[in-house]
C-alpha positions in Angstrom: 177.1 147.4 115.1 179.2 148.7 112.4 179.0 145.3 110.6 175.3 145.4 110.7 175.2 149.0 109.4 177.3 148.0 106.4 175.1 145.0 105.8 172.0 147.2 106.0 173.6 149.7 103.6 174.4 147.0 101.1 170.8 145.6 101.4 169.4 149.1 100.9 171.6 149.7 97.9 170.5 146.3 96.4 166.9 147.2 97.1 167.4 150.5 95.4 168.9 148.8 92.4 166.0 146.3 92.3 163.6 149.2 92.5 165.3 151.0 89.6 165.3 147.8 87.5 161.6 147.3 88.2 160.8 150.9 87.1 162.9 150.3 83.9 161.0 147.1 83.3 157.7 148.9 83.8 158.7 151.5 81.2 159.7 148.7 78.8 156.4 147.0 79.3 154.5 150.2 78.6 156.5 150.6 75.3 155.8 147.0 74.3 152.1 147.4 75.1 152.0 150.6 73.0 153.8 148.9 70.2 151.4 146.0 70.2 148.4 148.3 70.2 149.9 150.2 67.2 150.5 146.9 65.4 146.9 145.8 66.1 145.6 149.1 64.7 147.7 148.7 61.6 146.5 145.1 61.1 142.9 146.3 61.3 143.6 149.0 58.7 145.3 146.5 56.4 142.3 144.2 56.8 139.9 147.0 55.9 142.1 147.9 52.9 142.1 144.3 51.7 138.4 144.1 52.0 138.0 147.3 50.0 140.5 146.0 47.4 138.5 142.8 47.0 135.3 144.8 46.6 136.9 147.0 43.9 138.3 143.9 42.1 134.9 142.3 42.1 133.2 145.4 40.7 135.9 145.8 38.0 135.4 142.2 37.0 131.7 142.7 36.7 132.2 145.9 34.7 134.7 144.2 32.4 132.2 141.4 31.6 129.5 143.9 30.8 131.7 146.1 28.7 132.9 143.0 26.7 129.3 142.2 25.9 128.6 145.7 24.8 131.7 145.9 22.7 130.8 142.6 20.9 127.3 143.9 20.3 128.8 147.1 18.9 131.1 145.2 16.5 128.1 143.0 15.4 126.1 146.1 14.7 129.0 147.7 12.8 129.6 144.6 10.8 125.9 144.4 9.9 125.8 148.1 8.9 129.0 147.7 6.8 127.5 144.6 5.1 124.2 146.3 4.4 126.1 149.3 2.9 128.3 147.0 0.8 125.2 145.2 -0.6 123.4 148.4 -1.4 126.3 149.9 -3.3 
């Protein structure tokens, strides 16, 4: 009987060890899951920021084109005025 008791004790201790290992694995899995969720959230935020940046870049390009046209027009008007003043005097 004593041999069986020792064997049962060893089996119980091994089962306890397996149980502890499984609980550690469950905690590790929870941490990994949380980490993956955070990474997914950060990726979504980065995607939103990239979309906003593209929108801003597009608007700046449009504004730059319009401002270049206005600037050229202003220089043409300035040159015309300067030429008219030079011819008058």
